[in-house]
N, C-alpha and C positions, 0 to 999 in steps of 0.2 A: 502493498499500500505505500509507504512513504517513498519506494525506488520510483513507483509510476507519478506521483506529485514531484517529486524534484526531476523528471524527464520531461513532465509535461511544463514545468516553471524554467527548465533550459530553452526547451523549442520556443517559447515565449522572449526569453531573455535574448535570444539568438535576433528576433525580429526586432525589439528594441532597441537592440545596439545599434541599427543603421538609422535611429533617430536623431535628425540633428539639435538643436538646442532648441530649436524655438517649439519643435515638437515635442521634447522634453518636459519642457516649461508649462506646456499646455495639460498634460500628462500629470504633474505635479499638482495644477491648479484643479483638474478634474478632482483628483484624491483631495484634495484640500476641501472642494465646497461639499464634496458626501458627507462632511462630516460637520463642518458649517453651518450647511442647511439648517435654519432656526428647528423646523420641524424634525429634522434627522437628529439632533443633538440632542434636545430635550427625551426623546426615544430611547437614545443611547444611554444618557445620564438616568431616566427611570429604570431601567433593563438593569444597567448597572449594581444601584443602589438594591434593589429586589435582590439579584441573585446574588450577590457578594456580601449582604447586608453592611455594609462599608460607605464611609460619607453622608452626603444630603445630596439632592437632585442639584440646586440652585447651584453650590459651588461646584460641581462636577460640571454641568451646564457651561459656567463661566470658565474651568480649566479647559473643558473641549474646545472653545474659541477662540482662549486669549492664546494657548499652547500653540495652535492651529495658524491663527493669523500672523504669529509674530514670527515663526517657522518660515510661513511662505514669504513674509516679506524680507527675512536673512536671504533667503535662495532667488529674490527678483533678480538681481542682479551679478549672482553667482556663476559662474563658467564651470560646466562640468563634462561639456563635450568637446571632444578636440583640441588644439593649443588653447591651453588655459593662463602660460604664462611665457613670457620670454624676454632674456636678460640676454642684448646682444654685445654687451661688454665683458658677456662672461661666457659666452658662446653656448649657452645654455637654451632649450624649448623644453617647455612642460608638455602632456600630453596627457589628458585624462582618459581612464580605461576603465569598465564594468570590472568589479570584484565578481561575477556571476548569480550564482546564489544564493541569497542570504537565506540563513534560519533566524528568527526572533523570538527569545521567549520572554513573555512579556507577564507582569502581575495583576492580582486582581484588585490592584489598591488604585489603579487607574488604567482600566480595561479599553476605554474608548481613547483616552489622549494618547497614551503609550505605544499602543500599534500603529493611530495614526502617523506618530512622529516618527518612527521606525519607516514605516511604508513610503513617505512622503522621502527622507533621506535616501534610501536606497534606489525607487524610481528615478531621484534626482541623478545619481548614476548610473542610468539605464540597468539595474538588476533587476531580477526576479527577487519576487520575499515571499515565506512561508511561516507563518505564526505559528507558535507553540504557547497558548494564552492559557494561564492557571483553571482549573477543573471552574472555578466561581468566576472567572470573568471569559469561559466560554462564549455563552450566548451574548455577550455583547459585542466581543470581537464578530461572530459570524453575522451579527444583524449588520456590522460597520461593513463588513466585506460584499453583503448584499447590494448596499448603498454604492460602496465604489464599483461594484460588478455594472451597475445600470449606468454610472458615469463614462465608465471604460467602454462601454456599448456605443454611450454616446458619441465618444471621439473615436470610433474604430480600432480601439487598443485591444490585443489579447487579456481575455479575463484570468487566463491562465499566470499575469504576472504578477500576481497578488494572490495568495490561498492560506488557507491552514489546515491544522491537521483536524480532522473528523472527530467526535466525540464517541467512545470517552477517552480524554487525553490522558494518559498515563505515562510514568518512568520513562516506558521500554523506546515506546514510540516516538518519544520527544529525544532521546537517546540516539536511535537510530537517524533520525532526522540531522541531529547535531552531525553523524558520521558523515553524511551524504552530501550537506551543504558547500559552500566554498569558502563560510565567513559564520560565523556564529556572535550574534549579537544577544546578551544576558541581564535584563534589567527584575529586580525581587531579591527574593531569598539568595542567601551566601549559600547554599545547597545546590540551588542553581546555577549560579554563577562559576562555584568550583566546579560542576560536572560539566559547565562550558570548557573551561580551560584544561580540563583533564580529557575531552573530545576526541585530541588529537586533530582538530581543525581548527585555524585562526580563529581565536576569540576575541571579543572585545566583552568585558563583565565592567559591572560596578561597585564599588563597596558598600558597606551599609553607613547609615547614618546616626549620628546622634548628637547633632547639633547645639553649642556651646553659645551663647552671646553674652558679650561684656558689657556694662554699663558703667562709665568712667565720671569720676565727679564734673567733668566738663560739658556731657549729657545734655540735649535738650528731654530734660525727665518728661514733660507729655510727651513730644513726640514720640519717644524712643518706646512708651508705655503703651501707644497705640497702635503703633507698629508691630510690636512683638504680641499684643492681643489677637489681632487681625491674621498676624500669620498662624497665629497659634491654634485659633478656632477653623479656619479655614477647612472646610471640609473635613471637618473633627479629627484636623492633623493627620491625613494619609499618609502627607507627603514624609519623604524621606529629609526632607529640606525644614521642617516645623522644628522651630526652637524646642529641645528638650531640656535643657539645665542653665538657670539666669544667673551670672555672676555677676554683681553691683558691690562697688566701693561702698565701706560704710557711712561714707557723705551722704549717700545718696540713697541711700537703703529704701529707709523711711517713705519718703518723698515718692521712689519709685514704685513701692506696696501701694500705697495708697492710689496712687494712677492709676496701678493693674485693676484692683478695685474696683475704681469706677468704670472701668473699661469691661470691666464682667467677670473677673475671675473673683475668686471665692478660696482665700486662706484657709487652710484645714488646719484643726487642732490637734495636738500631738494624740489623742488617741482616736480622730478620724484618721490621721496619716496612718497609723497603724493597720487598723481596720482597711482602709483601702489597698495597703500594700499586701495585705491575707490576700484580699480577693484580684487582684490584678496579677501577682507572683505567684502562681501556684506549682510547689514542686521546682521553685525557684526560675520558674521560666514565663515570660510576658503570657498573659492569659487569651487566650483570642473573645474571650465573650468583652472586652476592655476595648482593643483595637478597631480604631475608627469610628466611637462611638459616642453620643452626645455628653458633655460631661454629667449631665442631670442623670441619662442612662446608667452612667458607671457608677455616680453616686447610689442611685437606688439598688443596684446588682451588687454593691458593697455594703447595702445593709446603712448607709448613714440617711438619717432622718432631718436633719435638722432645716426648718423650713426654706431658709436662703437658696439651698444648696438646688430645690426645685428647677430654680430659673440662672443656677451658674453657667456662664457660657463657659469657662475653663478653670479649672480645679489646680490651686498652687499647695506645695507642700515644702517646709523649711529644711533643708539637708543640709549634711557638713563632713560626711563621708563620701570615698568613691571607691568601688566594686564589689565583689558580690554581695556583699553584707547590705550593702547600701542601694537596695536594685531600682530607685530613683535618679540614682546617677547614669544610669542606662539609656537606652533607645527605649522610646514608650506607644509610640504609633498612636496616639491619642491626647486631648484636650487636657494633659496632665502636665505641670511644669515645675520642676524643680528649682528653688529659690536658695542661692548660696550669696555670703555675706564675706569679704575681704577686707581687710584694712586699707589695701591702694590697688592701683594698677597693677603693678609687680606682681602680688602674690596673687592676684584675679588671674595671669599669665600663667602664672604655675600651677594654679588650679585646673585652670583648662586645659592644659597640657597633661594631669592628670585624668581628667574626665574621658579627653581624646583617646590616649594610650588604653585608657579601660574600654570603650567602643568607638569606634567611629574615627579611628583614625583615617586621616587623607581626606575625608569629606570635605570639611567649611566651619566656619566660625565665626560670628560676627558682632560686629562691635557699635557701637553707640559713643560718640566722642568727638568732640571740635577739635581734638588734637591730631591730624594728620600723620605725624611722626608714631604714633602709635600704632597705627593698621599695617606699615611697613616693618614696626619691629615684630610684631605678631608674625606677619609672613615671614619672616626670618628666621621666627625661633620656634612655632609653633607645627607638628605635624600636618596640615591643610595644605588644601591644592586651591582653596580661594576663603579671601576674607572677603566679608560682606559688611560693607560702613554704610553705615544710619540708614540701613533701608528693611524690610519687611522682608525677614529671610526666605520665605518659602515661595514669595514671589520672586525675588531677586535670584535666587542661586542657578533658578533655569533658565534663564534669560530673562529681559524685562525691555520695555519700550523706553526706559529710563537708565539702563547700563549696556553696556559694552558684550556680555556672555552672549555665546549664541542659543537660543531658544531652544529646551530639551528637557527629557523627562528623564534623563540617565547622565548620570554626571561622575563620570571618572576620578577615582582617588590616588590613584599613582602605585608606588608600592609601597606605601604607607597601609593602603588598603587592600594590597595584595593584586592590582587594577594594571593594565596595560598600558592606560591613559590618564593623563592628569588633568585633562580637561574635558567640557561638554562634550558629551555626543553629537557629532555633526555631519553635515553630507559628505565631509571631506576623509570620513573613517569609512566610507562606501567607496571610495575610489581607490584603483590602482596607479600609479605615476608614472609613464616612461619617460624619459630624460633623454633628449638626442645632445650630445656632448661634442663640440665642437674645437679644435685647435686655439688657443687665444692669439688673437691678431700680435699683442708685445707678449711673451710668454714671462712670466715673473722669474729673477733672476734667485737660480739654487742659493740659498744662505751659507756662509764660511761655518768653520766651525766656532770659530772668535764670537760670533755673530751668536749664536746658539747658545753657547757653553761658558763664551770668555767671561763674563761675569760671575757664575758660578763657580769657575775654578780660581779667578782669583779672590772669593771671598771666603772659600773652604780650602785653598793654599794647594787645591787638585794639581 
């Protein structure tokens, strides 16, 4: 069955490989419209929430639209066919070539937006793609592919450019798909990412999130609280880019807590925190009963009965430790935020590193500060691929209209996160680049031994 899917994908890809840039861009636009179409978008969001039980419809509609139109905007003027760059002074010409057939492992947390992102990026490079969605996300992906097929028919492009494994989707068929395709892209659980890297096929996987955000004494506290709250509440924190731990310096801690409370957060008492911990981390692992659920539902499932919790938008717990004995220091995938207090920015950076090295190394950190150099310092010292400055983290990390990151739902975490990439997954990861290399008109002179080693030898008496 997998072999038949791949064979059909290869036949379709050979047709697509003959497309010029205009035809490719039309193909990309058609697929973008298949999800952005308001009627389609709403239906996809409704099915995603119904079948996965994760997040909420309104935010998934916003995510599907924003991530897709942002990606389309990124790609509007991007060259991906034929000669894409020339450097005559270096004698170099770069030519874009397809990678072939892509296998995309996609998560239940974003069963519409992530497949659409992967499909658009793959088609931009004149590739075919086969999805292996999570079992809970299969129905959403199947409907998305129906919408895409109708648009492919409209522009007379092969339907087999975009396919998915038929249900029931299991580990065996997904593994076979990964073995037979030319490139694997894996977003979701670290088990799936590790399987992709172990498949024997070139693979791009992404790391786990456990975002820390630092608020220092120079920050605009009101703006920081509003952005953190909006990010933490969005789609019930399904995103790996949602803030999980907040570290505030002591000078602003109480003011920030008040602002977060005003934005809809509720600080739990010590007893409530212990009760929530027991419900959230059964047998030492994050319970699926709380993942991407509303704060009020999580409180109710934990048996928390304080009336104010019925209207809570997100829950806050004060924390001081890091590691397995302090589960709130890890990724929570829910509108629950751990609060830490440190005496100063230096201590905040040290604590952030401990948290990231416990979980989430390589992903990103947020900073709310008026001191530009502090962001650079975090970038120089912490194991992160992104430092998000004065922004709502989950909206900014995957690209935004007010920052320069590529729109993406898959963030590489570098070697810190055991990934092969450290940037946001984008269309260039779906290209092979052929380089035509000509001799330089004026070759550079070969250096002398003294130019290379003279200073070193004189310094050390060699």
